[in-house]
C-alpha positions in Angstrom: 16.3 2.1 5.6 14.7 4.4 3.0 11.3 3.2 2.2 10.2 3.9 -1.4 13.5 5.2 -2.6 13.9 8.1 -0.2 10.2 8.5 0.4 9.2 8.7 -3.3 6.3 6.2 -3.4 5.9 6.5 -7.2 9.4 5.2 -7.7 8.8 2.2 -5.5 5.5 1.5 -7.3 7.3 1.4 -10.6 10.0 -1.0 -9.8 8.9 -3.3 -12.6 9.0 -0.5 -15.1 12.5 0.4 -14.0 13.7 -3.1 -14.4 12.1 -3.5 -17.8 13.3 -0.1 -19.1 16.9 -0.9 -18.1 17.0 -3.2 -21.2 17.5 -0.1 -23.4 20.3 1.4 -21.2 23.7 1.8 -22.8 25.4 1.2 -19.4 27.0 -2.1 -18.9 27.5 -3.4 -15.4 28.8 -6.7 -14.1 26.9 -9.1 -12.0 28.0 -12.1 -10.1 25.8 -15.2 -10.2 27.0 -18.3 -8.3 30.7 -17.2 -8.6 30.7 -16.4 -12.3 30.7 -12.9 -13.8 28.0 -12.0 -16.3 28.2 -9.0 -18.7 24.8 -7.4 -18.0 24.1 -5.8 -21.4 20.5 -6.8 -20.9 18.1 -6.1 -18.0 17.4 -8.4 -15.1 14.0 -8.9 -16.7 15.5 -10.3 -19.9 17.9 -12.5 -18.0 15.0 -14.0 -16.0 12.8 -14.3 -19.1 15.5 -16.4 -20.6 15.7 -18.5 -17.4 11.9 -18.9 -17.5 12.2 -20.5 -20.9 14.8 -23.0 -19.7 15.0 -25.6 -17.0 16.7 -23.0 -14.7 13.3 -21.7 -13.6 10.8 -23.7 -11.6 7.3 -22.5 -10.9 5.6 -23.1 -7.6 1.9 -22.5 -8.1 1.1 -22.7 -4.4 3.2 -19.7 -3.6 2.0 -16.4 -5.0 3.6 -12.9 -5.1 2.4 -10.7 -2.3 2.1 -7.8 -4.7 0.3 -9.3 -7.7 -0.5 -12.9 -6.8 1.5 -14.3 -9.7 3.2 -17.6 -9.1 6.7 -17.2 -7.8 9.6 -18.8 -9.6 12.7 -20.3 -8.1 15.9 -19.9 -10.2 18.9 -22.2 -10.2 21.2 -19.1 -10.4 21.2 -16.1 -8.1 20.7 -12.7 -9.7 20.8 -9.1 -8.4 17.4 -7.6 -7.8 16.1 -4.4 -6.2 13.6 -4.7 -3.4 10.2 -3.2 -4.3 9.9 -1.6 -0.9 13.3 -0.4 0.3 15.1 -0.3 -3.1 18.2 -2.1 -1.8 19.9 -4.6 -4.1 20.3 -8.2 -3.1 21.3 -11.6 -4.6 18.1 -13.6 -5.0 16.9 -16.9 -6.4 13.2 -16.2 -6.0 11.4 -14.0 -8.4 8.0 -12.9 -9.6 7.6 -12.9 -13.4 6.0 -9.4 -13.1 9.3 -8.0 -11.9 8.6 -7.8 -8.2 11.1 -8.8 -5.6 10.9 -8.3 -1.8 14.1 -8.7 0.3 14.1 -10.8 3.5 14.2 -7.8 5.7 11.1 -6.3 4.3 9.3 -9.7 4.1 9.6 -10.0 7.9 9.4 -6.4 9.0 6.4 -5.9 11.3 3.7 -3.7 9.8 4.1 -1.2 12.7 7.7 -0.7 11.8 6.9 -0.4 8.1 4.3 2.3 8.9 6.8 4.2 11.0 9.2 4.2 8.1 6.6 5.6 5.8 5.6 8.3 8.2 9.2 9.4 8.5 10.3 9.1 4.9 7.3 9.7 2.6 6.8 13.1 0.9 3.7 12.1 -1.1 0.5 14.1 -1.0 -1.4 11.2 -2.5 -3.1 9.1 0.2 -4.3 6.6 -2.4 -0.7 5.9 -3.5 0.4 5.7 0.1 -2.4 3.3 1.0 -1.7 1.1 -2.1 2.0 0.9 -1.1 1.2 0.0 2.5 -1.5 -2.6 1.5 1.0 -4.5 -0.7 3.2 -5.3 2.3 3.7 -9.0 2.7 3.0 -9.1 6.5 -0.5 -7.5 6.1 -3.3 -10.1 6.5 -5.8 -10.0 3.6 -8.8 -9.4 6.0 -7.9 -7.6 9.1 -8.5 -4.4 11.1 -4.9 -3.4 10.2 -6.5 -1.8 7.1 -8.0 0.8 9.4 -4.5 1.5 10.6 -3.4 1.9 7.1 -6.2 4.3 6.3 -5.2 6.5 9.2 -1.6 6.5 8.2 -2.1 7.2 4.5 -4.5 10.0 5.1 -2.6 11.8 7.8 0.8 11.4 6.1 -0.7 13.0 3.0 -2.2 15.8 5.0 1.1 16.5 6.8 2.9 16.6 3.4 0.3 18.8 1.8 1.3 21.5 4.4 -1.9 23.5 4.9 -2.4 21.9 8.4 0.5 21.4 10.8 0.8 17.8 11.8 3.9 16.2 13.4 5.1 12.6 13.1 4.2 12.3 16.8 0.6 13.4 16.1 0.3 10.6 13.4 1.9 8.0 15.6 -0.6 8.8 18.4 -3.5 8.6 15.9 -2.3 5.2 14.8 -2.1 3.9 18.4 -5.7 5.2 19.0 -6.9 3.6 15.8 -5.4 0.3 16.7 -7.1 0.3 20.1 -10.5 1.4 18.8 -10.6 -0.8 15.7 -10.0 -3.9 17.8 -11.4 -7.1 16.1 -13.3 -7.9 19.3 -15.3 -4.7 19.1 -15.8 -5.1 15.3 -17.2 -8.6 15.7 -19.3 -7.7 18.7 -20.9 -4.6 17.1 -21.0 -5.6 13.4 -19.5 -2.1 12.6 -16.4 -2.0 10.4 -13.2 -0.8 12.1 -12.9 1.8 9.4 -15.5 3.9 11.3 -13.0 4.2 14.2 -10.2 5.1 11.8 -12.3 7.9 10.2 -13.1 9.3 13.7 -9.5 9.3 14.9 -8.1 10.7 11.6 -10.6 13.4 11.3 -10.4 14.4 15.0 -6.6 14.6 14.7 -6.9 17.1 11.8 -9.7 19.0 13.6 -7.6 19.3 16.7 -4.8 20.9 14.7 -7.0 23.6 13.3 -9.4 24.4 16.2 -9.1 25.4 19.8 -10.0 22.7 22.2 -13.2 24.3 23.2 -14.4 24.2 19.6 -13.7 20.6 19.0 -16.8 19.1 20.7 -19.4 20.5 18.3 -20.3 17.1 16.8 -18.4 17.6 13.6 -16.4 14.4 13.9 -19.5 12.4 14.9 -21.3 13.7 11.8 -18.3 12.7 9.6 -18.2 9.2 11.1 -21.9 8.8 10.6 -21.5 9.9 7.0 -18.7 7.4 6.5 -20.7 4.5 8.0 -23.7 5.4 5.8 -21.3 5.5 2.8 -20.0 2.0 3.5 -23.4 0.6 4.4 -24.9 1.9 1.2 -22.2 0.3 -0.9 -24.1 -2.0 -3.3 -21.0 -4.1 -4.3 -21.0 -7.7 -3.2 -17.2 -7.3 -2.7 -16.3 -6.9 0.9 -12.5 -6.7 0.5 -10.7 -4.6 3.0 -8.7 -2.9 0.3 -11.9 -1.7 -1.3 -13.1 -0.4 2.0 -9.9 1.7 2.4 -10.2 3.2 -1.1 -13.8 4.1 -1.1 -13.5 5.6 2.4 -10.5 7.6 1.3 -12.6 9.0 -1.6 -15.2 10.3 0.8 -12.8 11.7 3.5 -10.5 13.4 1.0 -13.4 15.2 -0.5 -14.6 16.3 3.0 -11.1 17.4 3.9 -11.1 19.6 0.8 -14.5 21.1 1.5 -14.0 21.7 5.3 -10.3 22.5 5.6 -9.3 23.4 2.1 -6.7 20.6 2.2 -6.0 19.7 -1.4 -4.7 16.1 -1.6 -3.7 14.4 -4.8 -5.0 11.3 -6.4 -8.3 9.4 -6.6 -9.4 5.8 -6.2 -10.3 5.4 -9.8 -6.6 5.3 -10.6 -6.2 2.1 -8.6 -6.3 -1.3 -10.3 -6.3 -4.3 -8.1 -3.6 -6.9 -9.1 -4.7 -9.5 -6.6 -8.4 -9.8 -7.3 -9.8 -13.3 -7.0 -7.0 -14.3 -4.6 -8.7 -13.5 -1.3 -12.1 -14.4 0.3 -15.1 -12.1 -0.1 -13.7 -10.9 -3.5 -16.3 -10.4 -6.2 -14.4 -9.0 -9.2 -17.5 -8.6 -11.3 -19.0 -6.1 -8.8 -15.8 -4.2 -8.0 -14.6 -1.3 -10.0 -11.0 -1.8 -8.9 -10.7 -5.3 -10.5 -10.9 -3.9 -14.1 -13.6 -6.5 -14.9 -16.4 -3.9 -15.0 -14.6 -1.7 -17.4 -13.4 -4.6 -19.5 
């Protein structure tokens, strides 16, 4: 399965825009809905907007979209929709009014398998885009040490794709396994130290190992970087303790350090990220988090 339309994460992120823009397309295709053929002169978005205005759409407030937290709608007629993650088209009767659809395969794909797909297929040099894409996966728990795993994957995949430092898929998979072991919830709860500290250490040491001889790797560089990351997180004055926020502000720090120490020029920045699910998880404080849009509103 090709994740993100052949590894292009920006395409996968803009599924809603693709659906909406198809309304202006001159192409006409046919679509089957419960055994009848519909002339699709309009987009799927228009079709479902029409359904929303009729009794054919039923809202279930208790079930929210994993991508934006909007209430899902169950339609009386199947329509053809493209999966936000893999891009494959499927007949579906469940839809998010924001244009998001996730196929059954992706809904139930373990996070580990999803990460492996991204490592193999992504060509993005933007760790923030990669992290955002990974953090939207429906199997990811809202508060979990798996976010440390996502940090490691997003950073190292972007470094690999940037090309200045030679990293293999095997290097990244080994780093993920190490991150999973060291950011164990048992250790986090027992020490009071966020699992992101372990992720920073593993990711930075992986890059360091690729550019230095083994004898030069034990000079304390990685420990100083981890200490800087812990201080960065500890000094965060926001009352919001969302795991997504921790991933983004840590990426900001480490991306800048990668540029300064290794001349690795990654794309993106956290200020381009806008959270679409703020207020839907515990420990969320939208009025003190720059990613919610509340502060800039």
